[in-house]
N, C-alpha and C positions, 0 to 999 in steps of 0.2 A: 927336459920333458916335465920337471917339477914345476918350473915356472909357467909352462903352458897351463897345467892345471890350476894353479894360483890365478892367473890371468882368467881363465875360463869361469871360475867361481865368482871372482870380482865383477866380471861382466854380467854374469847371471844375476847375481843378487844386488849389485850396485855397491855405493860406498856410503858408509855412515860414519858418525862422529865419535860415538862413545861405546865402550865394551858393555855387554849385559851381564846380568847376574846369573848365577848358576841355574836357577829354575827356569829363567827366561831362555837360557841356552837349551835346556833340556826340552822345553816346550817347542822352540824353533826346530830342534834336530827331529822330534817326533812328527812335527808337521811335514818335514821334508821326507821323512820316512815313509809317511803315509801317502803323500800326494806327488812327490818327484824323486823317486829312488836313485836315479841316475846322477842326481845332485849329492846325494849322500857320500859317494865315493870321493868325489872332488872336495867336499868338506872335510872328509877325514885326512886327506893329504894336506890341505890347507891348514889344519889345526896343528900339524907337527912342522910344516915348512914355513908357514908364515902366520904366526899367532895374531898379529894386529889385523891383518886382512880377514883372517877367520873371525875375530871378534866384530869386525865391521859387517861381515856377511851375516853373522847371527843376528846383529842388531836389525838389519834390514829385513831379515827373514821374520823375525818377531813383529815388526811394524805391519809387514804384509798379513801375517797370521792374525794379529789382532784386528785389523781392518776388516778381514773377511769374516772372522767370528762374529763381529757385530750384527751380521745378518742371518745368524743361525736360526733365529726364530721365523725367517721368512725364506723357506726351503728353496724356492725358485731362484730369488736374488742370491742366496748363498751359493748355490750350484753355479750359476752364471759367473759370479766373481771368482770362484775358485778355479773354474775352468779357464777363465781369462788369465789368472795369475799363472796357472801351469803353462798355458800356451806362450805368454810372455817370457817366462823362465826358459822354456825350451828354445824360444826364438833366441834369446840372449846367448844360450849355450851353443846353438847352432852358428850364430854370428861369430862367437869366439873360435869355434872350430874352422869356420871359413877364413878367419883372419890368420889363423896359425898354419892351416893346411889347405890352401885354395884348391877346390876341385869342382868339376861339373856336378857331381854327386851332392857335395855339401851345399852348393848353390840351389840345387833343385829341392834339396830338403828345407832349406830355409824358405824358398818361395812357397812350398807346400805349407809350411806352419803359418806363414803370414796370411795365406788364403783362409786357412782354418780360423785364424783369429778374426779375420774379416767377417767370415760367415757367422761366428758366434756373436760378434758386436751387432750384426744386422738383426739376428734372431732376438737378442736382448732388447734392442730398440723397439722391435715389433711387439714383443711382450709387454714392454712399458706403454706403448701406444694403445694396446688393447686394454690394459688396466685403467689408463686414464679415459678411454671411451666409455667404459663400464661406470667409472665414477661420474663422469659427466652425465651419463643417462639417469643415474640416481639423483643428481642435484637438478636435472631438468624435470624430473617427476615431482620432486619436492616443490619446485617453483610452480609447476602447473597446478598442484594441489592447493597451494595458497592462492594462486590467481583465480582458480574456478570457484572458490567458495570463501572469499575474504570475510565476509560477514560471519559465516559459521566458524571459521578458524578463530576470529576476534572472540565471539560469544563463548567458544569452547574454552579459550585461555582465560578469559574474565572470569567465567564461571569456576575455574580451577582455582583462582586466586581468592575467591570469597571465604573459604574455610581458613586460609592462612591469615586474612585480615581479622577475623573473629579471634583467632587464638592469639594473636598480637594484642588485641584490645583486652582480652581476659586477663592477660599477665600484667596489665597496667603499664606496659612499655609505650613510649611514643610510636605512634603509627608512622611508618615511612611514606604512608599514602598521602595524597593532596586532600586539602579541605574541599567542601563542595564548590567553593568559588573558583578552584583550580590553583590557588596559592599554596606553597608548602607550609605545612604546620610549623608553628613556632614552638621551641622548648618551653616548658613550664618555668616558672621563676625558680623553683627548687632545682631543676635540672641546668639551668643556666649559670648557676653559681659553682665555682670550683670546689 
């Protein structure tokens, strides 16, 4: 029975190469405790029965936690990634259970979890499409504004630059602007010398 738990945890979290630091372990365990409590029991067994596999599982959990946490400031994306991680983790756990104790009930549970993950992915893609359409609308409006009044936009931007040109000239710094004939200004002889 112990090896079944070890195999289940390894399947759920995957295999990693290096052991984590204590604080990383605590963060990973807190993450599991909050978001996937059924995995917590298996990790506790694995900690005592197979320390190397436990370390690998913690490393993978910490990587998943860090990847998801990067999106904390984007709540919709964060929730979607967290939900997908939970479903994927539950799928791997169900797959391990099915491999160790095949049954119609275990297969039905696995199928239901895969269906939920597909629905979540579809919802995520739709939300991304809606976000992109909204962004495209904004860009299209900006393009239309420029195209509808090119001369006005040019005059507005040019007028805004005039005070900057005066400030540069008052400071006796070389102006980055062009001479009236359109050629770049040449540095004065005192500026050209090192």
